[in-house]
Backbone of each chain as nested JSON, in Angstrom:
{
  "chains": [
    {"id": "A", "residues": [
      {"number": 1, "name": "MET", "atoms": {"N": [7.133, 16.754, -7.647], "CA": [7.37, 15.065, -7.622], "C": [6.769, 14.325, -6.715]}},
      {"number": 2, "name": "LYS", "atoms": {"N": [6.282, 13.329, -7.433], "CA": [5.702, 12.471, -6.369], "C": [6.584, 11.169, -6.226]}},
      {"number": 3, "name": "ALA", "atoms": {"N": [6.419, 10.886, -4.873], "CA": [7.171, 9.188, -4.807], "C": [6.123, 8.641, -4.002]}},
      {"number": 4, "name": "ARG", "atoms": {"N": [6.421, 7.086, -4.469], "CA": [5.316, 6.359, -3.428], "C": [6.172, 5.242, -2.822]}},
      {"number": 5, "name": "VAL", "atoms": {"N": [5.784, 4.727, -1.765], "CA": [6.523, 3.921, -0.632], "C": [5.585, 2.865, -0.553]}},
      {"number": 6, "name": "HIS", "atoms": {"N": [6.249, 1.651, -0.659], "CA": [5.446, 0.533, -0.41], "C": [6.083, -0.319, 0.922]}},
      {"number": 7, "name": "ILE", "atoms": {"N": [5.779, -0.3, 1.95], "CA": [5.793, -0.993, 3.214], "C": [5.206, -1.917, 3.697]}},
      {"number": 8, "name": "MET", "atoms": {"N": [6.147, -3.181, 3.202], "CA": [5.723, -4.559, 3.543], "C": [5.996, -5.229, 4.866]}},
      {"number": 9, "name": "LEU", "atoms": {"N": [5.33, -6.215, 5.585], "CA": [6.126, -7.038, 6.585], "C": [6.969, -7.866, 6.046]}},
      {"number": 10, "name": "LYS", "atoms": {"N": [8.184, -7.882, 6.68], "CA": [9.247, -8.988, 5.916], "C": [8.772, -10.553, 5.874]}},
      {"number": 11, "name": "ASN", "atoms": {"N": [9.383, -11.439, 4.823], "CA": [8.995, -12.587, 4.982], "C": [9.287, -13.374, 6.333]}},
      {"number": 12, "name": "GLY", "atoms": {"N": [8.363, -14.31, 7.057], "CA": [8.961, -14.648, 8.085], "C": [8.166, -14.137, 9.362]}},
      {"number": 13, "name": "VAL", "atoms": {"N": [8.008, -12.791, 9.182], "CA": [7.037, -12.0, 10.396], "C": [5.35, -12.4, 10.099]}},
      {"number": 14, "name": "LEU", "atoms": {"N": [4.879, -12.702, 11.004], "CA": [3.398, -13.074, 11.104], "C": [2.664, -11.895, 10.546]}},
      {"number": 15, "name": "ASP", "atoms": {"N": [1.543, -12.082, 9.781], "CA": [0.654, -10.858, 9.406], "C": [-0.694, -11.429, 9.174]}},
      {"number": 16, "name": "PRO", "atoms": {"N": [-1.334, -10.872, 10.659], "CA": [-2.245, -11.431, 11.419], "C": [-3.48, -10.75, 10.594]}},
      {"number": 17, "name": "GLN", "atoms": {"N": [-3.27, -9.363, 9.738], "CA": [-3.958, -8.624, 9.426], "C": [-4.25, -9.355, 7.845]}},
      {"number": 18, "name": "GLY", "atoms": {"N": [-3.174, -9.846, 7.124], "CA": [-3.756, -10.296, 5.925], "C": [-4.332, -11.939, 6.153]}},
      {"number": 19, "name": "ASP", "atoms": {"N": [-3.916, -12.522, 7.426], "CA": [-4.469, -13.746, 7.478], "C": [-5.973, -13.484, 7.655]}},
      {"number": 20, "name": "ALA", "atoms": {"N": [-6.503, -12.416, 8.395], "CA": [-7.89, -12.201, 8.695], "C": [-8.58, -11.769, 7.299]}},
      {"number": 21, "name": "VAL", "atoms": {"N": [-7.99, -11.365, 6.356], "CA": [-8.502, -10.906, 5.212], "C": [-8.539, -12.038, 4.469]}},
      {"number": 22, "name": "ARG", "atoms": {"N": [-7.702, -13.093, 4.098], "CA": [-7.658, -14.551, 3.732], "C": [-9.058, -15.445, 4.376]}},
      {"number": 23, "name": "HIS", "atoms": {"N": [-9.375, -15.546, 5.528], "CA": [-10.217, -16.379, 6.039], "C": [-11.401, -15.571, 5.662]}},
      {"number": 24, "name": "ALA", "atoms": {"N": [-11.382, -14.327, 5.701], "CA": [-12.843, -13.479, 5.412], "C": [-12.869, -13.576, 4.01]}},
      {"number": 25, "name": "LEU", "atoms": {"N": [-12.229, -13.527, 3.267], "CA": [-12.482, -14.375, 1.616], "C": [-12.835, -15.462, 1.331]}},
      {"number": 26, "name": "GLY", "atoms": {"N": [-12.472, -16.438, 2.133], "CA": [-12.584, -17.773, 2.075], "C": [-13.963, -17.87, 2.835]}},
      {"number": 27, "name": "ALA", "atoms": {"N": [-14.309, -17.05, 3.744], "CA": [-15.827, -17.217, 4.146], "C": [-16.619, -16.485, 3.065]}},
      {"number": 28, "name": "LEU", "atoms": {"N": [-16.441, -15.591, 1.952], "CA": [-17.355, -15.008, 1.047], "C": [-17.238, -16.11, 0.216]}},
      {"number": 29, "name": "GLY", "atoms": {"N": [-16.814, -16.951, 0.063], "CA": [-17.12, -18.185, -0.988], "C": [-15.406, -17.922, -2.307]}},
      {"number": 30, "name": "PHE", "atoms": {"N": [-14.679, -17.038, -1.74], "CA": [-13.433, -16.874, -2.993], "C": [-12.475, -17.842, -2.427]}},
      {"number": 31, "name": "ASP", "atoms": {"N": [-12.528, -18.981, -3.465], "CA": [-11.429, -20.018, -3.289], "C": [-10.59, -19.592, -3.966]}},
      {"number": 32, "name": "GLY", "atoms": {"N": [-9.106, -20.461, -3.953], "CA": [-7.894, -20.064, -4.335], "C": [-7.257, -19.175, -4.295]}},
      {"number": 33, "name": "VAL", "atoms": {"N": [-7.241, -18.812, -2.91], "CA": [-6.298, -17.437, -2.439], "C": [-5.551, -18.437, -1.505]}},
      {"number": 34, "name": "ASP", "atoms": {"N": [-4.465, -18.569, -1.827], "CA": [-3.251, -19.225, -1.074], "C": [-2.7, -18.169, -0.004]}},
      {"number": 35, "name": "GLY", "atoms": {"N": [-2.73, -17.121, -0.28], "CA": [-1.891, -15.954, 0.694], "C": [-2.188, -14.797, 0.652]}},
      {"number": 36, "name": "VAL", "atoms": {"N": [-2.253, -14.17, 1.529], "CA": [-2.519, -12.514, 1.675], "C": [-1.67, -11.947, 2.581]}},
      {"number": 37, "name": "ARG", "atoms": {"N": [-0.939, -10.851, 1.708], "CA": [0.011, -10.113, 2.927], "C": [-0.382, -8.654, 2.88]}},
      {"number": 38, "name": "GLN", "atoms": {"N": [-0.649, -7.851, 3.856], "CA": [-1.314, -6.418, 3.713], "C": [0.042, -5.637, 4.117]}},
      {"number": 39, "name": "GLY", "atoms": {"N": [-0.368, -4.536, 3.364], "CA": [1.184, -3.521, 3.634], "C": [0.502, -2.094, 3.525]}},
      {"number": 40, "name": "LYS", "atoms": {"N": [1.314, -1.236, 3.6], "CA": [1.047, 0.144, 3.26], "C": [1.89, 0.852, 2.225]}},
      {"number": 41, "name": "VAL", "atoms": {"N": [0.937, 1.678, 1.677], "CA": [1.355, 2.563, 0.743], "C": [1.344, 4.064, 1.457]}},
      {"number": 42, "name": "ILE", "atoms": {"N": [2.414, 4.755, 0.965], "CA": [2.484, 6.228, 1.547], "C": [2.798, 7.052, 0.286]}},
      {"number": 43, "name": "GLU", "atoms": {"N": [1.765, 7.797, -0.023], "CA": [2.219, 8.779, -1.234], "C": [2.705, 10.465, -0.753]}},
      {"number": 44, "name": "LEU", "atoms": {"N": [3.771, 10.46, -1.278], "CA": [4.085, 11.752, -1.173], "C": [4.283, 12.67, -2.07]}},
      {"number": 45, "name": "ASP", "atoms": {"N": [4.061, 14.16, -1.681], "CA": [4.239, 14.906, -2.874], "C": [5.142, 15.896, -2.417]}},
      {"number": 46, "name": "LEU", "atoms": {"N": [6.265, 15.749, -3.044], "CA": [7.747, 16.62, -2.737], "C": [7.886, 17.827, -3.702]}},
      {"number": 47, "name": "ALA", "atoms": {"N": [8.45, 18.701, -2.597], "CA": [8.969, 20.039, -3.736], "C": [9.983, 19.72, -4.665]}},
      {"number": 48, "name": "GLU", "atoms": {"N": [11.008, 19.119, -4.229], "CA": [12.211, 18.672, -4.934], "C": [11.866, 18.362, -6.239]}},
      {"number": 49, "name": "THR", "atoms": {"N": [12.796, 18.95, -7.125], "CA": [12.489, 18.687, -8.698], "C": [13.502, 17.335, -9.136]}},
      {"number": 50, "name": "ASP", "atoms": {"N": [14.308, 17.323, -8.488], "CA": [15.515, 16.197, -8.71], "C": [15.291, 15.013, -8.464]}},
      {"number": 51, "name": "ALA", "atoms": {"N": [14.877, 13.956, -9.369], "CA": [14.599, 12.807, -8.981], "C": [15.451, 11.799, -7.796]}},
      {"number": 52, "name": "ALA", "atoms": {"N": [16.694, 12.07, -8.272], "CA": [17.791, 11.447, -7.253], "C": [17.9, 11.734, -6.006]}},
      {"number": 53, "name": "LYS", "atoms": {"N": [17.886, 13.12, -5.834], "CA": [17.576, 13.713, -4.322], "C": [16.574, 13.231, -3.748]}},
      {"number": 54, "name": "ALA", "atoms": {"N": [15.137, 13.338, -4.404], "CA": [14.297, 12.94, -3.939], "C": [14.023, 11.542, -3.628]}},
      {"number": 55, "name": "GLU", "atoms": {"N": [14.548, 10.829, -4.154], "CA": [14.485, 9.335, -4.036], "C": [15.789, 9.071, -2.466]}},
      {"number": 56, "name": "ALA", "atoms": {"N": [16.886, 9.7, -2.352], "CA": [17.531, 9.974, -1.237], "C": [16.955, 10.37, -0.211]}},
      {"number": 57, "name": "ASN", "atoms": {"N": [16.17, 11.43, -0.066], "CA": [15.327, 12.024, 0.761], "C": [14.245, 10.953, 1.335]}},
      {"number": 58, "name": "VAL", "atoms": {"N": [13.692, 10.708, 0.485], "CA": [12.634, 9.704, 0.827], "C": [13.249, 8.389, 1.777]}},
      {"number": 59, "name": "LYS", "atoms": {"N": [14.003, 7.701, 1.289], "CA": [15.138, 6.68, 1.766], "C": [15.308, 6.831, 3.162]}},
      {"number": 60, "name": "ASP", "atoms": {"N": [15.581, 8.401, 3.706], "CA": [15.664, 8.807, 4.756], "C": [14.638, 8.861, 5.615]}},
      {"number": 61, "name": "MET", "atoms": {"N": [13.687, 9.259, 4.73], "CA": [12.44, 9.265, 5.597], "C": [11.837, 7.832, 6.22]}},
      {"number": 62, "name": "CYS", "atoms": {"N": [12.16, 7.176, 5.343], "CA": [11.652, 5.585, 5.513], "C": [12.56, 5.146, 6.63]}},
      {"number": 63, "name": "GLU", "atoms": {"N": [13.791, 5.741, 6.58], "CA": [14.866, 5.007, 7.704], "C": [14.304, 5.484, 9.154]}},
      {"number": 64, "name": "LYS", "atoms": {"N": [13.62, 6.595, 9.065], "CA": [13.618, 7.267, 10.397], "C": [12.197, 7.61, 10.896]}},
      {"number": 65, "name": "LEU", "atoms": {"N": [11.52, 7.227, 9.995], "CA": [9.974, 7.249, 10.402], "C": [9.064, 6.447, 9.646]}},
      {"number": 66, "name": "LEU", "atoms": {"N": [9.031, 6.248, 8.33], "CA": [7.722, 5.683, 7.844], "C": [7.987, 3.777, 7.947]}},
      {"number": 67, "name": "ALA", "atoms": {"N": [8.955, 3.511, 8.29], "CA": [9.043, 1.974, 8.034], "C": [9.863, 1.454, 9.595]}},
      {"number": 68, "name": "ASN", "atoms": {"N": [9.432, 0.433, 10.032], "CA": [10.267, -0.203, 11.279], "C": [10.754, -1.219, 10.557]}},
      {"number": 69, "name": "THR", "atoms": {"N": [12.28, -0.628, 10.371], "CA": [13.095, -1.756, 9.737], "C": [13.737, -3.024, 9.99]}},
      {"number": 70, "name": "VAL", "atoms": {"N": [13.317, -3.3, 11.325], "CA": [13.368, -4.67, 11.981], "C": [12.624, -5.505, 11.389]}},
      {"number": 71, "name": "ILE", "atoms": {"N": [11.002, -5.246, 11.186], "CA": [10.214, -6.052, 10.679], "C": [9.71, -5.696, 9.292]}},
      {"number": 72, "name": "GLU", "atoms": {"N": [9.833, -4.581, 9.012], "CA": [9.285, -4.101, 7.665], "C": [10.154, -3.91, 6.47]}},
      {"number": 73, "name": "SER", "atoms": {"N": [10.201, -4.242, 5.5], "CA": [10.809, -3.932, 4.497], "C": [9.875, -2.418, 3.531]}},
      {"number": 74, "name": "TYR", "atoms": {"N": [10.898, -1.766, 2.526], "CA": [10.351, -0.622, 1.906], "C": [10.438, -0.836, 0.52]}},
      {"number": 75, "name": "THR", "atoms": {"N": [9.96, -0.249, -0.552], "CA": [10.351, 0.142, -1.697], "C": [10.019, 1.519, -2.331]}},
      {"number": 76, "name": "ILE", "atoms": {"N": [10.977, 2.115, -2.775], "CA": [10.254, 3.486, -3.145], "C": [10.68, 3.827, -4.738]}},
      {"number": 77, "name": "GLU", "atoms": {"N": [9.233, 4.369, -5.061], "CA": [8.97, 4.541, -6.593], "C": [8.865, 6.091, -6.745]}},
      {"number": 78, "name": "ILE", "atoms": {"N": [9.812, 6.559, -7.661], "CA": [9.824, 7.914, -7.956], "C": [8.851, 8.126, -9.234]}},
      {"number": 79, "name": "VAL", "atoms": {"N": [7.534, 8.747, -9.074], "CA": [6.634, 9.16, -10.347], "C": [6.272, 10.139, -10.819]}}
    ]},
    {"id": "B", "residues": [
      {"number": 1, "name": "MET", "atoms": {"N": [-0.266, -17.377, -9.578], "CA": [-0.307, -15.989, -10.018], "C": [-0.581, -14.884, -8.73]}},
      {"number": 2, "name": "LYS", "atoms": {"N": [0.334, -13.822, -8.958], "CA": [0.336, -13.043, -7.842], "C": [-0.583, -11.815, -8.021]}},
      {"number": 3, "name": "ALA", "atoms": {"N": [-1.447, -11.132, -7.193], "CA": [-2.304, -10.043, -7.634], "C": [-1.869, -8.839, -6.696]}},
      {"number": 4, "name": "ARG", "atoms": {"N": [-1.697, -7.549, -6.992], "CA": [-1.137, -6.49, -6.041], "C": [-2.651, -5.676, -6.025]}},
      {"number": 5, "name": "VAL", "atoms": {"N": [-3.129, -5.141, -4.897], "CA": [-4.262, -4.438, -5.006], "C": [-3.713, -2.985, -3.978]}},
      {"number": 6, "name": "HIS", "atoms": {"N": [-3.913, -1.761, -4.458], "CA": [-3.595, -0.622, -3.958], "C": [-5.155, -0.132, -3.897]}},
      {"number": 7, "name": "ILE", "atoms": {"N": [-5.155, 0.56, -2.465], "CA": [-6.442, 0.887, -2.119], "C": [-6.023, 2.384, -1.482]}},
      {"number": 8, "name": "MET", "atoms": {"N": [-6.394, 3.12, -1.989], "CA": [-6.619, 4.683, -1.559], "C": [-7.399, 5.371, -0.952]}},
      {"number": 9, "name": "LEU", "atoms": {"N": [-7.567, 6.605, -0.168], "CA": [-8.898, 7.072, 0.107], "C": [-8.995, 7.939, -1.1]}},
      {"number": 10, "name": "LYS", "atoms": {"N": [-10.42, 8.207, -1.798], "CA": [-10.584, 9.177, -2.628], "C": [-10.048, 10.485, -2.389]}},
      {"number": 11, "name": "ASN", "atoms": {"N": [-9.754, 11.403, -3.64], "CA": [-9.723, 12.987, -3.119], "C": [-10.644, 13.504, -2.812]}},
      {"number": 12, "name": "GLY", "atoms": {"N": [-10.301, 14.309, -1.745], "CA": [-11.653, 15.351, -1.371], "C": [-11.785, 14.195, 0.042]}},
      {"number": 13, "name": "VAL", "atoms": {"N": [-11.517, 13.402, 0.204], "CA": [-11.724, 12.191, 1.622], "C": [-10.673, 12.879, 2.516]}},
      {"number": 14, "name": "LEU", "atoms": {"N": [-10.874, 13.255, 3.658], "CA": [-9.906, 13.473, 4.624], "C": [-9.164, 12.292, 4.866]}},
      {"number": 15, "name": "ASP", "atoms": {"N": [-7.626, 12.637, 5.068], "CA": [-6.676, 11.45, 5.429], "C": [-6.25, 11.973, 6.62]}},
      {"number": 16, "name": "PRO", "atoms": {"N": [-6.645, 11.666, 7.87], "CA": [-5.66, 12.243, 8.931], "C": [-4.705, 11.295, 9.047]}},
      {"number": 17, "name": "GLN", "atoms": {"N": [-4.63, 10.268, 8.66], "CA": [-3.373, 9.133, 9.098], "C": [-2.215, 9.897, 7.994]}},
      {"number": 18, "name": "GLY", "atoms": {"N": [-2.293, 10.416, 6.818], "CA": [-1.553, 10.731, 5.991], "C": [-1.225, 12.572, 6.678]}},
      {"number": 19, "name": "ASP", "atoms": {"N": [-1.622, 13.003, 7.183], "CA": [-1.607, 14.13, 7.756], "C": [-0.594, 14.002, 9.051]}},
      {"number": 20, "name": "ALA", "atoms": {"N": [-0.904, 12.943, 9.56], "CA": [-0.077, 12.693, 10.907], "C": [1.251, 12.717, 10.541]}},
      {"number": 21, "name": "VAL", "atoms": {"N": [1.258, 11.839, 9.246], "CA": [2.672, 11.392, 8.665], "C": [3.576, 12.781, 8.269]}},
      {"number": 22, "name": "ARG", "atoms": {"N": [2.772, 13.898, 7.523], "CA": [3.379, 14.826, 7.363], "C": [3.773, 15.931, 8.233]}},
      {"number": 23, "name": "HIS", "atoms": {"N": [2.925, 15.793, 9.445], "CA": [3.471, 16.656, 10.544], "C": [4.822, 16.112, 11.093]}},
      {"number": 24, "name": "ALA", "atoms": {"N": [4.535, 15.002, 11.165], "CA": [5.784, 13.895, 12.058], "C": [7.097, 14.32, 11.063]}},
      {"number": 25, "name": "LEU", "atoms": {"N": [6.953, 14.015, 9.563], "CA": [8.108, 14.366, 9.027], "C": [8.461, 15.829, 9.194]}},
      {"number": 26, "name": "GLY", "atoms": {"N": [7.581, 16.796, 9.144], "CA": [8.161, 18.05, 9.235], "C": [8.98, 18.236, 10.655]}},
      {"number": 27, "name": "ALA", "atoms": {"N": [8.429, 17.417, 11.925], "CA": [9.132, 17.867, 12.818], "C": [10.319, 17.107, 13.038]}},
      {"number": 28, "name": "LEU", "atoms": {"N": [10.533, 16.24, 12.411], "CA": [12.025, 15.536, 11.758], "C": [12.679, 16.282, 11.343]}},
      {"number": 29, "name": "GLY", "atoms": {"N": [12.543, 17.526, 10.623], "CA": [13.599, 18.437, 9.751], "C": [12.982, 18.0, 8.207]}},
      {"number": 30, "name": "PHE", "atoms": {"N": [12.165, 17.474, 7.907], "CA": [12.107, 17.14, 6.22], "C": [11.154, 18.161, 6.071]}},
      {"number": 31, "name": "ASP", "atoms": {"N": [11.862, 19.018, 4.694], "CA": [10.986, 20.115, 4.414], "C": [10.786, 19.774, 3.211]}},
      {"number": 32, "name": "GLY", "atoms": {"N": [9.545, 20.543, 2.37], "CA": [9.388, 20.159, 1.166], "C": [8.472, 19.135, 0.625]}},
      {"number": 33, "name": "VAL", "atoms": {"N": [7.551, 18.766, 2.128], "CA": [6.745, 17.724, 1.554], "C": [5.513, 18.575, 1.923]}},
      {"number": 34, "name": "ASP", "atoms": {"N": [4.439, 18.725, 0.346], "CA": [3.585, 19.162, 0.411], "C": [2.311, 18.349, 0.864]}},
      {"number": 35, "name": "GLY", "atoms": {"N": [2.267, 17.117, 0.778], "CA": [1.127, 16.274, 1.293], "C": [1.615, 15.042, 1.091]}},
      {"number": 36, "name": "VAL", "atoms": {"N": [0.99, 14.377, 1.85], "CA": [0.918, 12.908, 2.053], "C": [-0.446, 12.352, 2.351]}},
      {"number": 37, "name": "ARG", "atoms": {"N": [-0.425, 11.03, 1.447], "CA": [-1.908, 10.261, 1.413], "C": [-1.381, 8.788, 1.859]}},
      {"number": 38, "name": "GLN", "atoms": {"N": [-1.873, 8.173, 2.72], "CA": [-1.757, 6.737, 2.985], "C": [-2.78, 5.853, 2.785]}},
      {"number": 39, "name": "GLY", "atoms": {"N": [-2.054, 4.622, 2.337], "CA": [-3.34, 3.931, 1.648], "C": [-2.883, 2.408, 2.282]}},
      {"number": 40, "name": "LYS", "atoms": {"N": [-3.545, 1.371, 1.552], "CA": [-3.167, 0.127, 1.637], "C": [-2.782, -0.675, 0.619]}},
      {"number": 41, "name": "VAL", "atoms": {"N": [-1.871, -1.559, 0.567], "CA": [-1.526, -2.717, -0.446], "C": [-2.024, -3.914, 0.011]}},
      {"number": 42, "name": "ILE", "atoms": {"N": [-2.594, -4.805, -0.497], "CA": [-2.794, -5.9, -0.332], "C": [-2.269, -6.964, -1.279]}},
      {"number": 43, "name": "GLU", "atoms": {"N": [-1.334, -7.566, -1.245], "CA": [-0.605, -9.118, -1.987], "C": [-1.384, -10.098, -1.764]}},
      {"number": 44, "name": "LEU", "atoms": {"N": [-2.058, -10.761, -2.929], "CA": [-2.79, -11.875, -2.947], "C": [-2.186, -13.112, -3.623]}},
      {"number": 45, "name": "ASP", "atoms": {"N": [-1.795, -14.294, -3.188], "CA": [-1.44, -15.185, -3.877], "C": [-2.579, -16.269, -4.532]}},
      {"number": 46, "name": "LEU", "atoms": {"N": [-2.709, -16.119, -5.666], "CA": [-3.773, -17.015, -6.455], "C": [-3.634, -18.373, -6.746]}},
      {"number": 47, "name": "ALA", "atoms": {"N": [-4.552, -19.098, -6.692], "CA": [-4.157, -20.281, -7.578], "C": [-4.371, -20.317, -9.114]}},
      {"number": 48, "name": "GLU", "atoms": {"N": [-5.34, -19.255, -9.489], "CA": [-6.119, -19.385, -11.162], "C": [-4.729, -18.801, -11.58]}},
      {"number": 49, "name": "THR", "atoms": {"N": [-4.481, -19.204, -12.768], "CA": [-3.512, -18.938, -13.628], "C": [-3.595, -18.412, -15.067]}},
      {"number": 50, "name": "ASP", "atoms": {"N": [-5.041, -18.043, -15.19], "CA": [-5.459, -17.072, -16.286], "C": [-5.532, -15.464, -15.59]}},
      {"number": 51, "name": "ALA", "atoms": {"N": [-4.823, -14.952, -16.315], "CA": [-4.512, -13.56, -15.639], "C": [-5.594, -12.821, -15.84]}},
      {"number": 52, "name": "ALA", "atoms": {"N": [-6.729, -12.958, -16.634], "CA": [-7.829, -12.114, -16.809], "C": [-8.905, -12.69, -15.847]}},
      {"number": 53, "name": "LYS", "atoms": {"N": [-8.895, -13.743, -15.882], "CA": [-10.04, -14.359, -14.686], "C": [-9.395, -14.199, -13.544]}},
      {"number": 54, "name": "ALA", "atoms": {"N": [-8.221, -14.027, -13.289], "CA": [-7.724, -13.576, -11.729], "C": [-7.9, -12.329, -11.703]}},
      {"number": 55, "name": "GLU", "atoms": {"N": [-7.724, -11.132, -12.76], "CA": [-8.225, -10.079, -12.43], "C": [-9.836, -9.762, -12.224]}},
      {"number": 56, "name": "ALA", "atoms": {"N": [-10.386, -10.496, -12.93], "CA": [-11.966, -10.304, -12.773], "C": [-12.384, -10.604, -11.249]}},
      {"number": 57, "name": "ASN", "atoms": {"N": [-11.51, -11.922, -10.788], "CA": [-11.919, -12.515, -9.437], "C": [-11.549, -11.63, -8.258]}},
      {"number": 58, "name": "VAL", "atoms": {"N": [-10.343, -10.728, -8.412], "CA": [-9.954, -9.749, -7.697], "C": [-10.68, -8.667, -7.531]}},
      {"number": 59, "name": "LYS", "atoms": {"N": [-11.173, -8.059, -8.568], "CA": [-12.251, -6.999, -8.688], "C": [-13.04, -7.178, -8.01]}},
      {"number": 60, "name": "ASP", "atoms": {"N": [-13.661, -8.368, -8.177], "CA": [-14.955, -8.914, -7.126], "C": [-14.716, -8.733, -5.588]}},
      {"number": 61, "name": "MET", "atoms": {"N": [-13.491, -9.273, -5.508], "CA": [-12.852, -9.248, -4.036], "C": [-13.341, -8.053, -3.4]}},
      {"number": 62, "name": "CYS", "atoms": {"N": [-12.3, -6.804, -4.446], "CA": [-12.408, -5.421, -3.749], "C": [-13.822, -5.05, -3.848]}},
      {"number": 63, "name": "GLU", "atoms": {"N": [-14.656, -5.175, -4.559], "CA": [-16.216, -4.378, -4.388], "C": [-16.784, -5.297, -3.281]}},
      {"number": 64, "name": "LYS", "atoms": {"N": [-16.461, -6.697, -3.136], "CA": [-17.158, -7.388, -1.738], "C": [-16.835, -6.826, -0.393]}},
      {"number": 65, "name": "LEU", "atoms": {"N": [-15.261, -6.714, -0.498], "CA": [-14.664, -7.217, 0.941], "C": [-13.45, -6.013, 0.88]}},
      {"number": 66, "name": "LEU", "atoms": {"N": [-12.708, -6.18, 0.004], "CA": [-11.241, -5.309, 0.409], "C": [-11.51, -3.744, 0.571]}},
      {"number": 67, "name": "ALA", "atoms": {"N": [-12.3, -3.214, -0.584], "CA": [-12.221, -1.587, -0.409], "C": [-13.404, -1.318, -0.225]}},
      {"number": 68, "name": "ASN", "atoms": {"N": [-13.721, -0.119, 0.533], "CA": [-15.084, 0.719, 0.919], "C": [-15.252, 1.495, -0.485]}},
      {"number": 69, "name": "THR", "atoms": {"N": [-15.769, 1.238, -1.172], "CA": [-16.011, 1.836, -2.858], "C": [-16.467, 3.422, -2.367]}},
      {"number": 70, "name": "VAL", "atoms": {"N": [-17.456, 3.523, -1.519], "CA": [-17.732, 4.918, -0.892], "C": [-16.974, 5.805, -0.963]}},
      {"number": 71, "name": "ILE", "atoms": {"N": [-15.703, 5.365, -0.083], "CA": [-14.323, 6.541, 0.0], "C": [-13.288, 5.854, -0.327]}},
      {"number": 72, "name": "GLU", "atoms": {"N": [-13.245, 4.911, -1.022], "CA": [-11.848, 4.222, -1.7], "C": [-11.642, 3.997, -2.852]}},
      {"number": 73, "name": "SER", "atoms": {"N": [-10.84, 4.292, -3.3], "CA": [-10.623, 3.668, -4.561], "C": [-9.518, 2.527, -4.518]}},
      {"number": 74, "name": "TYR", "atoms": {"N": [-9.634, 1.588, -5.843], "CA": [-8.49, 0.825, -6.304], "C": [-8.087, 0.553, -7.372]}},
      {"number": 75, "name": "THR", "atoms": {"N": [-6.596, 0.006, -7.436], "CA": [-5.971, -0.639, -8.565], "C": [-5.611, -1.706, -8.564]}},
      {"number": 76, "name": "ILE", "atoms": {"N": [-5.56, -2.552, -9.635], "CA": [-5.389, -4.034, -9.429], "C": [-4.371, -4.187, -10.412]}},
      {"number": 77, "name": "GLU", "atoms": {"N": [-3.074, -4.706, -10.215], "CA": [-2.25, -5.07, -10.887], "C": [-1.628, -6.39, -10.593]}},
      {"number": 78, "name": "ILE", "atoms": {"N": [-1.696, -7.294, -11.823], "CA": [-1.373, -8.715, -11.763], "C": [0.153, -8.854, -12.097]}},
      {"number": 79, "name": "VAL", "atoms": {"N": [0.669, -9.4, -11.236], "CA": [2.287, -9.64, -11.462], "C": [2.585, -10.88, -11.348]}}
    ]}
  ]
}
């Protein structure tokens, strides 16, 4: 079973990496880009076959390791 | 209009960051994680209102700046 976790900075937290991308896009002539936020995506290959258990397990992983929940939010997708 | 771009290392390209996460999960007692791949997600806020044009535009951005197409693959999602 595969799980995909999206980790993004929370709204209101400065995202210098995203800003750098926005400036670079502008310098390359791409107009009409009003905002850019950059985050991480982590794809996990799990031995667990029960979707609910897998999701609970991945949530635990996010809280303990994958995300810094003070400044980052995460969403879990079981695929 | 918002676009979300997922950028992952292609299969066969070593992913040390993903391996580091896998080892750390193992050290924390999370068993049954067979593989981890880490990638980037970029959320773009676009002024363009036509979905097809926006997608073509974002594809161009990926080819020129966002992804290193030699080792990375990308998927575009218009939301």
